[in-house]
C-alpha positions as CSV (number, residue, x, y, z in Angstrom):
1,M,-26.9,-12.6,-21.1
2,D,-29.1,-11.0,-19.1
3,A,-29.6,-7.4,-17.9
4,F,-28.2,-8.2,-14.2
5,T,-25.4,-10.0,-15.6
6,A,-24.4,-7.4,-18.1
7,G,-24.7,-4.7,-15.5
8,I,-22.6,-6.5,-12.9
9,L,-19.9,-7.0,-15.4
10,Q,-20.0,-3.5,-16.4
11,R,-19.4,-2.7,-12.7
12,I,-16.5,-4.5,-12.3
13,R,-14.9,-3.6,-15.4
14,S,-15.6,0.1,-14.4
15,T,-14.2,-0.4,-10.8
16,E,-11.1,-2.1,-11.8
17,S,-10.4,0.8,-14.2
18,D,-10.6,3.2,-11.1
19,L,-8.8,0.7,-9.3
20,H,-6.1,1.1,-11.5
21,D,-6.4,4.6,-11.9
22,A,-6.1,5.0,-8.1
23,L,-3.0,2.9,-7.8
24,R,-1.3,4.8,-10.7
25,S,-1.8,8.0,-9.1
26,G,-0.7,6.7,-5.6
27,D,-4.0,7.4,-4.0
28,E,-4.0,4.8,-1.4
29,F,-7.2,5.6,0.5
30,L,-9.2,5.5,-3.2
31,A,-7.4,2.4,-4.0
32,E,-9.0,0.7,-1.0
33,V,-12.4,2.0,-1.3
34,E,-12.1,0.6,-4.9
35,Q,-10.6,-2.5,-3.9
36,A,-13.5,-3.3,-1.5
37,E,-16.2,-2.2,-3.9
38,L,-14.4,-4.7,-6.4
39,D,-14.4,-7.2,-3.7
40,D,-18.3,-6.7,-3.0
41,L,-19.0,-6.8,-6.5
42,H,-17.1,-10.4,-6.9
43,R,-19.0,-11.6,-3.9
44,L,-22.4,-10.4,-5.3
45,A,-21.5,-11.9,-8.8
46,A,-20.7,-15.5,-7.2
47,E,-23.9,-15.2,-4.8
48,H,-25.9,-15.1,-8.3
49,G,-24.1,-17.5,-10.3
50,V,-22.3,-15.0,-12.6
51,R,-19.0,-15.9,-13.6
52,V,-16.3,-13.4,-14.0
53,P,-13.9,-13.4,-16.8
54,Q,-10.3,-13.2,-15.6
55,S,-9.9,-9.8,-17.3
56,A,-13.4,-8.6,-16.8
């Protein structure tokens, strides 16, 4: 696995965790921000042919 792939997968895992934390705490604004970041990361991964595991 190259550095780009490892990095983007780590960022996705981190953002997913932050999103879940925001949802648990009831912070709707932060949840929207984290979801937008997650969507961007998934788009970036797809553009570069990085397969994102379901639980990444």
